[in-house]
C-alpha positions in Angstrom: -37.1 -6.1 9.3 -35.1 -7.1 6.9 -33.4 -3.3 7.1 -33.4 -3.4 10.4 -31.5 -6.8 10.9 -28.9 -4.6 8.9 -28.8 -1.9 10.3 -28.3 -3.2 13.7 -25.5 -5.7 11.9 -23.1 -2.2 11.1 -24.1 -0.5 14.0 -22.4 -3.1 15.6 -19.3 -3.1 13.6 -19.3 0.4 13.1 -18.6 0.6 17.4 -16.5 -2.4 17.5 -14.1 -0.3 15.1 -15.0 3.0 17.3 -13.7 0.8 20.3 -10.5 -1.0 18.3 -9.8 2.3 17.0 -9.4 4.5 20.8 -8.1 0.8 22.0 -4.7 1.5 18.9 -4.7 5.2 20.1 -3.8 4.4 23.4 -1.7 1.9 22.8 0.0 4.1 20.4 -0.2 6.8 22.8 2.0 4.2 25.2 4.3 2.9 23.3 5.6 6.5 22.2 5.7 7.1 25.4 8.2 4.6 26.4 10.4 5.4 22.6 10.9 9.1 24.2 12.3 7.9 27.6 14.2 5.2 26.2 15.7 7.1 23.6 16.4 9.4 26.6 18.2 6.5 28.2 20.4 5.9 25.3 21.5 9.1 24.8 22.7 9.9 28.5 24.3 6.2 28.2 26.4 6.7 24.9 27.0 10.4 26.5 28.6 8.5 29.7 30.3 6.2 27.3 32.2 8.9 25.3 33.0 10.8 29.1 35.2 7.6 30.1 36.1 6.2 26.4 38.1 10.4 26.4 39.2 9.9 29.9 41.0 6.6 29.4 42.1 8.2 25.8 43.8 11.4 28.0 45.0 8.9 30.2 46.6 6.9 27.7 47.7 9.8 26.0 49.2 11.7 29.8 51.0 8.1 30.5 53.1 7.8 27.1 54.2 11.5 27.4 55.6 10.2 31.3 56.0 6.5 31.1 57.5 7.1 34.9 54.3 7.6 36.0 52.8 5.5 38.7 49.7 6.0 36.0 50.2 3.3 33.7 50.7 0.3 36.4 47.1 1.5 36.9 45.8 1.2 33.6 47.7 -1.9 33.5 45.7 -3.3 36.3 42.5 -1.5 34.8 43.3 -3.4 31.7 43.0 0.1 29.7 46.7 -0.3 28.2 48.2 -4.5 27.3 51.0 -5.4 30.2 54.0 -4.4 27.3 56.9 -7.3 27.6 
């Protein structure tokens, strides 16, 4: 009788641990998938920012070589280059 109660209690603990293991495994799978998606989005956003910064640097370099071009006025309007005084 005593062994039967201990066996039942141990089986319940084992079942609980198995269920928790499955829950944690599924949670890890879903969070890993979300992490991969967010990393891809962050990489794309960084590439976009780098492209825009490169374009801004190229336009500033062009405006320095050609100061009479209208691009200088556009850059000042976009605040990519501070107004000269």
